[in-house]
C-alpha positions in Angstrom: -13.1 -40.9 69.6 -15.1 -43.8 70.9 -17.5 -45.8 68.8 -20.7 -47.5 69.9 -23.0 -49.9 68.2 -26.4 -48.5 67.1 -28.5 -50.7 69.5 -28.2 -54.3 68.5 -27.2 -53.5 64.9 -23.7 -53.8 63.6 -23.4 -50.1 62.8 -20.6 -48.3 64.7 -21.3 -44.7 65.3 -19.0 -42.2 66.9 -20.1 -41.6 70.5 -20.2 -37.9 69.8 -21.9 -36.9 66.5 -22.7 -33.6 64.8 -26.1 -32.2 63.9 -27.3 -29.3 61.7 -30.4 -28.2 63.6 -30.8 -24.4 63.9 -27.3 -23.6 62.6 -26.8 -24.9 59.0 -28.6 -22.9 56.4 -29.7 -20.2 58.7 -27.5 -19.1 61.7 -24.1 -19.7 60.1 -22.7 -19.4 56.6 -21.4 -22.0 54.2 -17.7 -21.4 55.1 -18.2 -21.9 58.8 -20.4 -25.0 58.1 -17.5 -26.4 56.1 -15.0 -25.7 58.9 -17.3 -27.4 61.4 -17.8 -30.6 59.4 -14.0 -30.7 58.7 -13.2 -30.3 62.5 -15.8 -33.0 63.4 -14.4 -35.4 60.9 -10.8 -34.7 61.9 -11.8 -35.5 65.5 -13.3 -38.9 64.6 -16.9 -38.0 64.2 -18.5 -40.3 61.6 -22.3 -39.5 62.0 -23.8 -36.2 60.7 -27.5 -35.6 61.5 -30.0 -33.6 59.5 -33.7 -33.4 58.6 -36.0 -32.1 55.9 -37.4 -29.5 58.2 -34.0 -27.9 59.2 -34.0 -24.5 57.5 -36.7 -25.9 55.1 -34.2 -28.2 53.5 -31.4 -25.7 53.2 -29.5 -27.4 56.1 -29.3 -30.6 54.0 -28.2 -28.7 50.9 -25.3 -27.0 52.8 -24.2 -30.2 54.5 -24.3 -32.1 51.2 -22.3 -29.4 49.5 -19.5 -29.2 52.1 -19.2 -33.0 52.5 -18.8 -33.3 48.8 -16.3 -30.4 48.8 -14.3 -32.1 51.6 -14.4 -35.3 49.6 -15.2 -37.5 52.6 -15.2 -41.2 51.7 -18.8 -42.4 51.5 -18.0 -45.6 53.3 -16.4 -43.7 56.1 -19.3 -41.6 57.4 -23.0 -41.9 58.1 -25.6 -39.3 57.3 -29.3 -39.0 58.4 -32.5 -37.3 57.4 -35.8 -37.0 59.2 -39.3 -36.9 57.7 -42.5 -35.3 59.0 -42.5 -31.5 59.0 -41.9 -31.0 55.3 -39.4 -28.8 53.6 -41.8 -26.4 51.8 -42.5 -23.0 53.4 -46.2 -23.7 53.6 -46.4 -27.5 53.0 -49.5 -29.0 51.3 -51.1 -32.0 52.9 -49.0 -34.4 50.7 -45.8 -32.5 51.6 -45.7 -33.4 55.3 -46.5 -36.2 57.6 -45.7 -39.9 57.4 -47.9 -41.1 54.5 -46.2 -43.5 52.1 -46.2 -40.8 49.6 -44.4 -38.2 51.7 -42.0 -40.6 53.3 -41.0 -41.7 49.8 -40.9 -38.2 48.3 -39.0 -36.8 51.2 -36.4 -39.6 51.0 -35.7 -38.8 47.3 -35.5 -35.1 48.1 -33.0 -35.6 50.9 -30.8 -37.8 48.8 -30.6 -35.0 46.2 -29.9 -32.3 48.8 -27.3 -34.4 50.6 -25.7 -35.6 47.4 -25.8 -39.2 48.4 -27.2 -42.4 46.9 -28.6 -43.7 50.1 -29.4 -42.5 53.7 -27.6 -44.4 56.4 -30.3 -43.5 59.0 -33.8 -42.2 58.2 -36.1 -41.1 61.0 -39.8 -40.4 61.4 -39.3 -37.0 63.0 -42.6 -37.1 65.0 -45.5 -39.6 65.2 -48.3 -38.8 62.7 -51.8 -39.2 64.1 -53.3 -39.0 60.5 -51.3 -42.0 59.1 -51.6 -45.6 60.3 -48.3 -46.8 61.7 -48.4 -49.8 59.5 -48.4 -47.6 56.4 -45.3 -45.9 57.5 -43.6 -49.2 58.3 -44.4 -50.4 54.8 -42.9 -47.3 53.3 -39.7 -47.6 55.2 -39.4 -51.3 54.4 -39.8 -50.5 50.7 -37.0 -47.8 50.8 -34.7 -50.2 52.5 -35.3 -53.0 50.0 -34.7 -50.4 47.2 -31.3 -49.6 48.7 -32.2 -46.0 49.5 -32.1 -46.4 53.3 -30.0 -48.7 55.5 -31.7 -48.2 58.9 -34.9 -46.5 59.9 -36.2 -45.3 63.2 -38.3 -42.7 65.1 -37.8 -39.5 66.9 -39.9 -38.5 70.0 -42.3 -41.4 69.6 -43.8 -43.0 72.6 -42.8 -46.6 73.6 -46.4 -47.7 72.7 -46.0 -46.3 69.2 -42.6 -47.9 68.7 -44.0 -51.2 69.9 -46.9 -50.9 67.4 -44.4 -50.4 64.6 -42.3 -53.4 65.9 -45.3 -55.7 66.1 -46.5 -54.8 62.6 -43.1 -55.3 61.1 -42.6 -58.6 62.8 -46.0 -59.9 61.8 -45.5 -59.0 58.2 -41.7 -59.8 57.9 -40.8 -56.2 57.3 -37.7 -54.2 58.4 -38.4 -52.8 61.9 -37.2 -49.5 63.4 -33.6 -49.8 64.7 -33.3 -46.5 66.6 -35.0 -43.6 68.4 -33.8 -40.0 68.5 -35.1 -38.5 71.8 -34.2 -35.5 73.8 -31.9 -36.6 76.7 -30.1 -34.5 79.3 -29.9 -34.0 83.1 -33.2 -32.1 83.0 -35.1 -34.4 80.6 -34.5 -38.1 81.2 -37.8 -40.0 82.0 -38.4 -41.3 78.5 -34.9 -42.6 77.8 -34.3 -44.1 81.2 -37.8 -45.5 82.0 -40.3 -45.5 79.2 -37.9 -47.0 76.6 -36.3 -49.4 79.1 -38.0 -52.6 77.8 -37.2 -51.7 74.2 -33.4 -51.9 74.6 -33.5 -55.6 75.3 -36.7 -56.7 73.5 -36.1 -54.7 70.3 -32.4 -53.9 70.5 -33.3 -50.2 70.2 -30.4 -47.7 69.8 -30.6 -44.0 70.7 -29.0 -41.0 69.0 -29.9 -38.3 71.6 -30.3 -34.6 71.0 -30.0 -31.5 73.2 -27.5 -32.9 75.8 -27.0 -29.3 77.0 -30.8 -28.6 77.3 -30.4 -26.0 74.5 -27.6 -24.3 76.5 -29.3 -24.2 79.9 -26.7 -26.6 81.3 -23.8 -24.4 80.1 -24.7 -21.6 82.4 -25.3 -19.1 79.6 -28.8 -18.4 80.9 -27.9 -18.1 84.6 -28.5 -14.4 84.4 -31.4 -14.4 81.9 -32.0 -15.0 78.2 -29.7 -12.9 76.0 -31.3 -11.4 72.9 -28.9 -13.2 70.5 -29.3 -16.6 72.1 -31.1 -19.6 70.6 -33.9 -19.4 73.2 -34.6 -15.8 72.2 -35.3 -16.5 68.5 -38.9 -15.7 67.7 -39.4 -18.9 65.8 -38.3 -21.0 68.8 -40.7 -19.8 71.5 -41.9 -23.3 72.0 -38.3 -24.3 72.8 -37.9 -21.6 75.4 -41.1 -22.9 77.2 -39.9 -26.5 77.0 -36.4 -25.7 78.3 -37.3 -23.3 81.1 -40.3 -25.4 82.2 -42.7 -24.6 84.9 -41.7 -22.5 87.9 -42.1 -25.5 90.3 -39.6 -27.5 88.3 -36.9 -24.9 89.1 -34.8 -25.9 86.1 -32.9 -22.7 86.0 -32.1 -23.0 89.7 -30.8 -26.6 89.1 -28.7 -25.4 86.2 -27.1 -22.7 88.4 -26.3 -25.3 91.1 -24.9 -27.6 88.4 -22.6 -24.9 86.9 -21.4 -24.0 90.4 -20.5 -27.6 91.0 -18.7 -27.9 87.7 -16.6 -24.8 88.6 -15.8 -26.5 92.0 -14.7 -29.6 90.2 -12.6 -27.6 87.7 -14.7 -28.8 84.7 -16.5 -27.1 81.9 -20.3 -27.4 82.6 -20.9 -28.2 78.9 -18.4 -31.0 78.9 -19.6 -32.3 82.2 -23.3 -32.4 80.9 -22.3 -34.2 77.7 -20.1 -36.6 79.7 -23.1 -37.4 81.9 -25.1 -38.5 78.8 -22.2 -40.7 77.7 -22.3 -42.6 81.0 -25.6 -44.2 79.9 -24.7 -47.3 77.9 -28.1 -47.1 76.1 -27.0 -43.9 74.4 -25.5 -44.9 71.0 -24.4 -41.4 70.1 -24.7 -37.9 71.5 -25.6 -35.3 68.8 -23.7 -32.1 69.3 -24.6 -28.7 67.8 -22.2 -25.8 67.4 -21.9 -22.5 65.5 -18.1 -22.2 66.0 -15.3 -24.6 65.6 -13.9 -23.7 69.0 -17.3 -24.5 70.6 -17.4 -27.9 68.9 -13.8 -28.8 69.8 -14.5 -27.9 73.5 -17.6 -30.1 73.6 -15.7 -33.0 71.9 -13.4 -33.0 74.9 -16.3 -34.3 77.0 -14.9 -37.8 76.2 -11.9 -37.0 78.5 -14.2 -35.7 81.2 -16.2 -38.9 81.2 -13.2 -40.9 82.2 -11.8 -38.3 84.7 -14.7 -37.5 87.0 -15.0 -39.8 90.0 -18.1 -41.6 91.1 -18.6 -39.4 94.2 -18.8 -36.3 92.0 -21.3 -38.0 89.7 -23.5 -38.7 92.7 -23.3 -35.1 93.7 -24.5 -34.1 90.3 -27.4 -36.7 90.5 -28.4 -35.1 93.9 -28.9 -31.8 92.2 -31.4 -33.2 89.7 -33.0 -35.9 91.9 
């Protein structure tokens, strides 16, 4: 495993991390969840990503349970939560968003579900148009000073919103956001590569990116259509299918087909190749992997080998497909 600093902080995260979205608490059982965490840990993964909204809090309960069962040393791993969507089935106004109340309540609930005394990373899962950014910064600062959070950050915020949080924090001598969790892959790269560019130097922003495989599109599994048992076919994820497939003029599926054909020509797994491409960006602190089987996770972890094996000419051919 390789380890990278979280932006300009001193925290060293595994270059490949493991997340619970969609799988934990819903798609897979507790035993397989335990096997996945154990396999990730055995392969050097030290960052486990979660959120209050994943399976309405159940994903955090399962992760906390299996980490405790495995007796992982608390000083050897990092765990995250994210706040915004709420964990209730039908959240009341005070049970969602980024108000000081919900940010605080959600932190306490996540600590209980994950069975930890503090969160290493705590994200604002989306921007909240109903809460002043300064109020959220104050809430996060308070949690850090109380020892309940070590680093806080954002997920899918615009650069302008992050800058507003940074400006407020600096003006009031508060803890500022350290990281962003954006989507980043060969089909979705504008925000990470361009919009956030000034923030890497000016703010020391780190990124823990999600969906390196574009929800499976870059693996070739949808080359012949969307199977009924796939993630994109789930009724609750219709928004994801629209986001991944995109508009016809974008030809995302066509690009994915050309990419998987090139991967076959190079003798590489398209999944490993897509993850390795993300690792080539030095602004990526950690690539969050998702998996429902240990074999799938172990295959994707081998992307580290691919990153050092593929030559520059081949990377340029890949770039040409997605230009």
